[in-house]
RODO-2510 file (C-alpha; in nm, 4 decimals, decimal comma):
residues 335
     n   res          X          Y          Z
     1     m     1,4379     2,0464    -0,5332
     2     p     1,1531     1,8633    -0,6850
     3     r     1,0054     1,6079    -0,4634
     4     k     1,0894     1,2318    -0,5858
     5     s     0,7699     1,0589    -0,7127
     6     r     0,6765     0,7516    -0,4901
     7     i     0,7813     0,4263    -0,5779
     8     d     0,5060     0,1298    -0,5945
     9     a     0,4480    -0,2119    -0,7121
    10     p     0,2005    -0,4814    -0,6979
    11     g     0,2254    -0,6760    -0,3916
    12     a     0,4900    -0,4074    -0,2514
    13     l     0,4645    -0,3387     0,1040
    14     h     0,4423     0,0090     0,2370
    15     h     0,4364     0,2086     0,5841
    16     v     0,1864     0,4905     0,5149
    17     i     0,2018     0,7709     0,7302
    18     g    -0,0225     1,0889     0,7261
    19     r     0,0052     1,4037     0,9857
    20     g    -0,2413     1,7138     1,0024
    21     i    -0,1436     2,0308     0,9011
    22     n     0,0476     2,1942     1,1489
    23     r     0,0051     1,9239     1,3761
    24     q    -0,3478     1,9694     1,4234
    25     e    -0,5964     1,7084     1,5312
    26     i    -0,7194     1,4702     1,1930
    27     f    -0,9372     1,2905     1,4565
    28     s    -1,1915     1,4702     1,7033
    29     d    -1,4011     1,2306     1,8561
    30     k    -1,5397     0,8264     1,8107
    31     t    -1,7627     0,9666     1,4798
    32     d    -1,4133     1,0943     1,3103
    33     y    -1,2637     0,7774     1,4144
    34     m    -1,5250     0,5613     1,2971
    35     d    -1,5778     0,7207     0,9685
    36     f    -1,1800     0,7170     0,8667
    37     l    -1,2001     0,3275     0,9713
    38     d    -1,5208     0,2612     0,7370
    39     r    -1,3283     0,4508     0,4720
    40     l    -1,0376     0,2712     0,4691
    41     g    -1,2472    -0,0927     0,5126
    42     g    -1,3906    -0,0159     0,1902
    43     i    -1,1359     0,1174    -0,0366
    44     l    -0,8644    -0,1897     0,0801
    45     a    -1,1998    -0,4456    -0,0020
    46     e    -1,2653    -0,2893    -0,3482
    47     t    -0,8775    -0,2458    -0,3981
    48     k    -0,7572    -0,6066    -0,2781
    49     t    -0,5082    -0,4322    -0,0824
    50     s    -0,3517    -0,5661     0,2616
    51     c    -0,3360    -0,4452     0,5891
    52     y    -0,1075    -0,5581     0,8819
    53     a    -0,1346    -0,2686     1,1260
    54     w    -0,2257     0,0064     1,1432
    55     a    -0,2899     0,3100     1,4401
    56     l    -0,4919     0,6194     1,4364
    57     i    -0,3420     0,9066     1,6631
    58     p    -0,5685     1,2467     1,7179
    59     n    -0,2677     1,4324     1,4459
    60     h    -0,1905     1,1482     1,2655
    61     f    -0,1986     0,7999     1,1487
    62     h     0,0003     0,4987     1,0232
    63     l    -0,0807     0,2113     0,8043
    64     l     0,1278    -0,0987     0,6918
    65     l    -0,0489    -0,1970     0,3549
    66     r     0,0895    -0,4330     0,0934
    67     s    -0,0703    -0,3101    -0,2526
    68     g    -0,2711    -0,5020    -0,5478
    69     n    -0,2929    -0,4028    -0,8749
    70     t    -0,4428    -0,0529    -0,7511
    71     p    -0,1414     0,1749    -0,6827
    72     v    -0,1047     0,2774    -0,2839
    73     s    -0,1423     0,6510    -0,3878
    74     a    -0,4436     0,5561    -0,5738
    75     v    -0,6170     0,4219    -0,2440
    76     m    -0,4526     0,7116    -0,0127
    77     k    -0,6117     1,0052    -0,3009
    78     r    -0,9617     0,8207    -0,2360
    79     l    -0,9405     0,7449     0,1984
    80     l    -0,7765     1,1183     0,2501
    81     t    -0,9986     1,3005    -0,0073
    82     g    -1,3059     1,1700     0,0912
    83     y    -1,2173     1,1945     0,4603
    84     a    -1,1020     1,5318     0,4715
    85     l    -1,4384     1,6790     0,2958
    86     t    -1,6694     1,4989     0,5609
    87     f    -1,3857     1,6205     0,8331
    88     n    -1,4392     1,9514     0,7389
    89     r    -1,8003     1,9695     0,6825
    90     r    -1,8833     1,8435     1,0497
    91     h    -1,6208     2,0203     1,1724
    92     r    -1,7436     2,3660     0,9907
    93     r    -1,3609     2,4222     0,8549
    94     f    -1,1983     2,5209     0,5326
    95     g    -0,8815     2,4549     0,3829
    96     h    -0,6380     2,1552     0,3676
    97     l    -0,6861     1,8893     0,6684
    98     f    -0,3131     1,7053     0,6096
    99     q     0,0472     1,8114     0,6353
   100     n     0,1605     1,8263     0,2572
   101     r     0,1847     1,4896     0,0894
   102     y     0,1418     1,2072     0,3244
   103     k     0,4814     0,9706     0,3722
   104     s     0,4782     0,6661     0,1815
   105     i     0,8152     0,3837     0,2451
   106     l     0,8525     0,0929     0,0131
   107     c     0,9759    -0,1449     0,2620
   108     q     1,1829    -0,4449     0,2415
   109     e     1,0119    -0,7363     0,3689
   110     d     1,2186    -0,9289     0,5466
   111     p     1,3545    -0,8553     0,7834
   112     y     1,1303    -0,5185     0,8667
   113     l     0,7569    -0,6539     0,8020
   114     l     0,7436    -0,7691     1,1884
   115     e     0,9332    -0,4664     1,3457
   116     l     0,6925    -0,2671     1,1469
   117     v     0,3827    -0,4277     1,2813
   118     r     0,5440    -0,3845     1,6610
   119     y     0,6489    -0,0406     1,5859
   120     i     0,2884     0,0793     1,4835
   121     h     0,1131    -0,0694     1,6843
   122     l     0,3019     0,0382     1,9980
   123     n     0,2106     0,3966     1,8550
   124     p    -0,0707     0,4597     2,1124
   125     l     0,1637     0,3775     2,4081
   126     r     0,4147     0,6167     2,3417
   127     a     0,1798     0,9123     2,2422
   128     k     0,0325     0,8179     2,5972
   129     l    -0,3024     0,7701     2,4485
   130     v    -0,2863     0,4385     2,6839
   131     s    -0,1595     0,4166     3,0233
   132     d     0,0287     0,1023     3,0103
   133     y     0,0419    -0,2173     2,7498
   134     k    -0,2309    -0,4079     2,9419
   135     a    -0,4533    -0,1445     2,8029
   136     l    -0,2798    -0,0987     2,4776
   137     e    -0,4776    -0,4100     2,4236
   138     r    -0,7710    -0,3084     2,4340
   139     y    -0,7384     0,0033     2,2687
   140     p    -0,9967     0,0477     1,9463
   141     y    -0,7992     0,2444     1,7261
   142     c    -0,4914     0,0241     1,6732
   143     g    -0,4551    -0,2855     1,5090
   144     h    -0,2701    -0,4418     1,8369
   145     s    -0,6350    -0,5126     2,0026
   146     i    -0,7796    -0,7065     1,6424
   147     i    -0,4550    -0,9408     1,6042
   148     l    -0,5099    -1,0211     1,9825
   149     g    -0,8961    -1,1103     1,9171
   150     h    -1,0553    -0,8003     2,1250
   151     w    -1,2211    -0,6833     1,8554
   152     k    -1,3073    -0,7573     1,5484
   153     n    -1,2932    -0,6208     1,1617
   154     a    -1,2805    -0,7597     0,8127
   155     w    -1,0579    -0,6096     0,6190
   156     q    -0,6975    -0,6271     0,8459
   157     d    -0,4987    -0,9168     0,7262
   158     v    -0,4310    -1,0829     1,0690
   159     d    -0,3617    -1,4278     0,9880
   160     s    -0,0528    -1,3583     0,8196
   161     i     0,0806    -1,2108     1,0809
   162     l     0,0121    -1,4839     1,3416
   163     r     0,1238    -1,7526     1,1050
   164     l     0,4508    -1,5996     1,1474
   165     f     0,4781    -1,6942     1,5509
   166     a     0,2914    -2,0228     1,5596
   167     d     0,0496    -2,2570     1,3558
   168     k    -0,1722    -2,2713     1,6657
   169     e    -0,4121    -1,9309     1,6846
   170     k    -0,3797    -1,9517     2,0977
   171     t     0,0133    -1,9746     2,1372
   172     a     0,0187    -1,7372     1,8218
   173     r    -0,1358    -1,4915     1,9907
   174     q     0,0909    -1,5344     2,3057
   175     r     0,4151    -1,4800     2,1347
   176     y     0,2949    -1,1649     1,9156
   177     s     0,1784    -1,0204     2,2350
   178     d     0,5256    -1,0669     2,4433
   179     f     0,7389    -0,9470     2,0813
   180     v     0,5119    -0,6160     2,1097
   181     c     0,6021    -0,5882     2,4749
   182     k     0,9266    -0,6207     2,3957
   183     g     0,9670    -0,3785     2,1833
   184     i     0,8541    -0,1238     2,4198
   185     e     1,1819    -0,0453     2,5450
   186     q     1,3171     0,0744     2,2187
   187     g     1,1318     0,3411     2,2350
   188     k     1,0810     0,6357     1,8680
   189     r     1,2683     0,4230     1,5857
   190     s     1,3870     0,6473     1,3468
   191     d     1,5394     0,3751     1,1573
   192     l     1,1937     0,2473     1,0727
   193     t     1,0573     0,6517     0,9680
   194     g     1,3499     0,8694     0,9160
   195     g     1,5794     0,9449     0,6661
   196     g     1,6518     0,6026     0,3443
   197     l     2,0420     0,5330     0,4803
   198     l     2,0374     0,6033     0,7636
   199     r     1,7223     0,3893     0,8184
   200     s     1,8118     0,1605     0,5887
   201     q     2,1665     0,0958     0,7997
   202     g     2,0466     0,1473     1,1382
   203     g     2,1633     0,5058     1,2026
   204     w     2,4787     0,7239     1,1616
   205     a     2,6846     0,4949     1,3345
   206     a     2,6573     0,1691     1,1250
   207     v     2,6565     0,4432     0,8249
   208     k     2,9927     0,6017     0,9626
   209     a     3,1554     0,2542     1,0142
   210     l     3,0643     0,1317     0,6754
   211     r     3,2755     0,4573     0,5294
   212     r     3,5441     0,3830     0,7421
   213     s     3,6232     0,0726     0,5765
   214     g     3,5467     0,2075     0,2342
   215     e     3,1731     0,0443     0,2066
   216     y     2,9194     0,2969     0,0735
   217     q     2,5996     0,1941     0,0344
   218     k     2,2869     0,3063    -0,2123
   219     g     2,0216     0,4440     0,0306
   220     d     1,6609     0,6098    -0,0874
   221     e     1,4455     0,8031     0,1641
   222     r     1,1704     0,6260     0,0036
   223     i     1,2836     0,2877     0,0369
   224     l     1,3524     0,1069     0,3701
   225     g     1,5818    -0,2113     0,3038
   226     d     1,9358    -0,2853     0,2478
   227     s     2,1703    -0,1484    -0,0174
   228     e     2,0740    -0,4578    -0,2436
   229     f     1,7196    -0,4515    -0,1892
   230     v     1,7158    -0,0511    -0,3138
   231     k     1,8905    -0,1142    -0,5668
   232     e     1,6573    -0,3380    -0,7156
   233     v     1,3648    -0,1171    -0,6457
   234     l     1,5048     0,1816    -0,7856
   235     a     1,5822    -0,0320    -1,0984
   236     q     1,2448    -0,1491    -1,1226
   237     a     1,1206     0,1841    -1,0912
   238     e     1,3184     0,3260    -1,3675
   239     e     1,1945     0,0107    -1,5773
   240     r     0,8643     0,1016    -1,5420
   241     f     0,8877     0,4849    -1,5808
   242     q     1,0455     0,4309    -1,9196
   243     q     0,7518     0,1885    -2,0125
   244     k     0,5003     0,4749    -1,9282
   245     y     0,7246     0,7393    -2,1072
   246     r     0,6649     0,5340    -2,4077
   247     l     0,3346     0,4807    -2,3809
   248     q     0,2386     0,7984    -2,3652
   249     a     0,5405     0,9387    -2,6491
   250     e     0,3413     0,6453    -2,8758
   251     g    -0,0143     0,7914    -2,7894
   252     y    -0,1471     0,4693    -2,6523
   253     d    -0,4605     0,5503    -2,4829
   254     l    -0,7531     0,2522    -2,4295
   255     k    -0,8452     0,2394    -2,8088
   256     k    -0,4933     0,1410    -2,8787
   257     l    -0,4145    -0,1060    -2,6218
   258     i    -0,7577    -0,2629    -2,7309
   259     e    -0,6159    -0,2876    -3,0842
   260     r    -0,2440    -0,4334    -2,9519
   261     v    -0,4945    -0,7040    -2,7655
   262     a    -0,6900    -0,7898    -3,0758
   263     k    -0,3670    -0,8460    -3,2708
   264     i    -0,2163    -1,0769    -3,0296
   265     m    -0,5497    -1,2816    -2,9738
   266     a    -0,5788    -1,2870    -3,3540
   267     m    -0,9606    -1,1456    -3,3441
   268     r    -1,1089    -0,8054    -3,4097
   269     s    -1,1093    -0,5115    -3,2149
   270     e    -1,5046    -0,5098    -3,1224
   271     d    -1,4473    -0,8976    -3,0329
   272     v    -1,2392    -0,8260    -2,7456
   273     i    -1,5240    -0,6076    -2,5776
   274     d    -1,8393    -0,7332    -2,6534
   275     s    -2,0236    -0,9382    -2,3617
   276     e    -1,9693    -1,2950    -2,5209
   277     r    -1,7879    -1,4916    -2,3146
   278     d    -1,6405    -1,7578    -2,4765
   279     r    -1,3020    -1,8504    -2,3857
   280     k    -1,1011    -1,6569    -2,6205
   281     r    -1,3214    -1,3606    -2,5664
   282     i    -1,2627    -1,3852    -2,1642
   283     q    -0,9231    -1,4016    -2,1998
   284     a    -0,8430    -1,0958    -2,4519
   285     r    -1,0703    -0,8989    -2,1704
   286     s    -0,8787    -0,9970    -1,8956
   287     i    -0,5201    -0,9176    -2,0724
   288     l    -0,6933    -0,5645    -2,1728
   289     c    -0,8309    -0,5223    -1,7817
   290     f    -0,4496    -0,6122    -1,6292
   291     w    -0,2610    -0,3540    -1,9375
   292     a    -0,5309    -0,0986    -1,8597
   293     t    -0,4714    -0,0690    -1,4601
   294     n    -0,1149    -0,1729    -1,4655
   295     q     0,0643     0,0176    -1,7406
   296     l    -0,2251     0,2878    -1,8617
   297     g    -0,3310     0,3791    -1,4407
   298     i    -0,6808     0,3594    -1,5445
   299     s    -0,8792     0,2825    -1,2565
   300     q    -1,1082    -0,0324    -1,2141
   301     t    -1,4023     0,1438    -1,1217
   302     q    -1,3713     0,3185    -1,4248
   303     l    -1,2927     0,0616    -1,6178
   304     a    -1,6209    -0,0822    -1,5187
   305     r    -1,8080     0,1911    -1,6248
   306     i    -1,6330     0,1561    -1,9607
   307     l    -1,6945    -0,1963    -2,0322
   308     n    -2,0169    -0,2177    -1,8511
   309     l    -1,8765    -0,4895    -1,5942
   310     t    -1,9264    -0,4631    -1,2179
   311     q    -1,5592    -0,4171    -1,0465
   312     p    -1,5298    -0,7386    -0,8543
   313     a    -1,5734    -0,8715    -1,2503
   314     i    -1,2720    -0,6310    -1,3715
   315     s    -1,0659    -0,6907    -1,0351
   316     y    -1,0754    -1,0989    -1,1046
   317     a    -1,0455    -1,0283    -1,4669
   318     v    -0,6693    -0,8287    -1,3784
   319     r    -0,5655    -1,1105    -1,2112
   320     r    -0,6483    -1,3667    -1,4247
   321     g    -0,5186    -1,1264    -1,7149
   322     k    -0,1403    -1,0883    -1,5252
   323     a    -0,1664    -1,4706    -1,5232
   324     i    -0,1731    -1,4963    -1,8961
   325     v     0,0166    -1,2304    -1,9754
   326     e     0,3074    -1,3813    -1,7641
   327     s     0,2539    -1,7080    -1,8694
   328     k     0,2571    -1,6192    -2,2232
   329     s     0,5076    -1,3931    -2,2158
   330     y     0,2920    -1,1109    -2,4153
   331     v     0,4024    -0,7296    -2,4175
   332     i     0,2406    -0,4292    -2,4998
   333     f     0,4663    -0,3154    -2,7620
   334     d     0,5001    -0,4939    -3,1152
   335     d     0,9114    -0,4432    -3,1630
***
């Protein structure tokens, strides 16, 4: 059976799990851990991807990410490819480092966000890398210690998590710590990492109970959420697939996209990409940047080279273009 394609969308919450091939170590020493984290932090900042939770275990890792306009697949490709090359060179090994494809589960935010933060941050304790909960608070390769303020990094979104517990930082940290500590007795949560329908309904007992009552729920192994959330995500993914197929069928490339933006803005194609900075040209370039990254899948880095702009300028233009397209209801196809 062919593998299903991953599901992504700007603003989506993803639980990402990567494992070493044949369960082999992917982190052997402090240098490996820090190289992975440095790469991760740089890519997250560049792509405006949020990270709420993470844990590095010798033979696997967990990340809880919210995608920006750069797909999670692009983020992970850059991270894992660069890290694997460096790891192999340092340890004088050859071949694949990671087992098949990483797993990416698109998650329903309510009620799973905090459950996933807790589950991920308890991983070092479950893996017996630390002796007890007190030791976990100081474990440097897990986001739990960052939220508690024992370590710092610039790329983990601590504030968004703490605000869910209290307005005052000290109170929020204590309540967060109590919440995580209570999760120790739950052990391994297969409903947060296993197969879709079981995950969505809380295990076989819940699924069988629903079936006995005549209710059949929609499930998908790529999605963590209730039936309605699963159906909504799949419908949106199908819509994006149809849009992508039509773009390919009609031969849409950057040149044709520039022509479409020029027509919408009633200007010449060359004016869309020139260096002038009047309001109309800035709006046109912003629309172009948004559609080029969102619809054609052109990376912001590649687009920066093509338009002779900095990557931060492209990132800002993408956000501005998204707002313009949505407020004006602009569409790519001129039906």
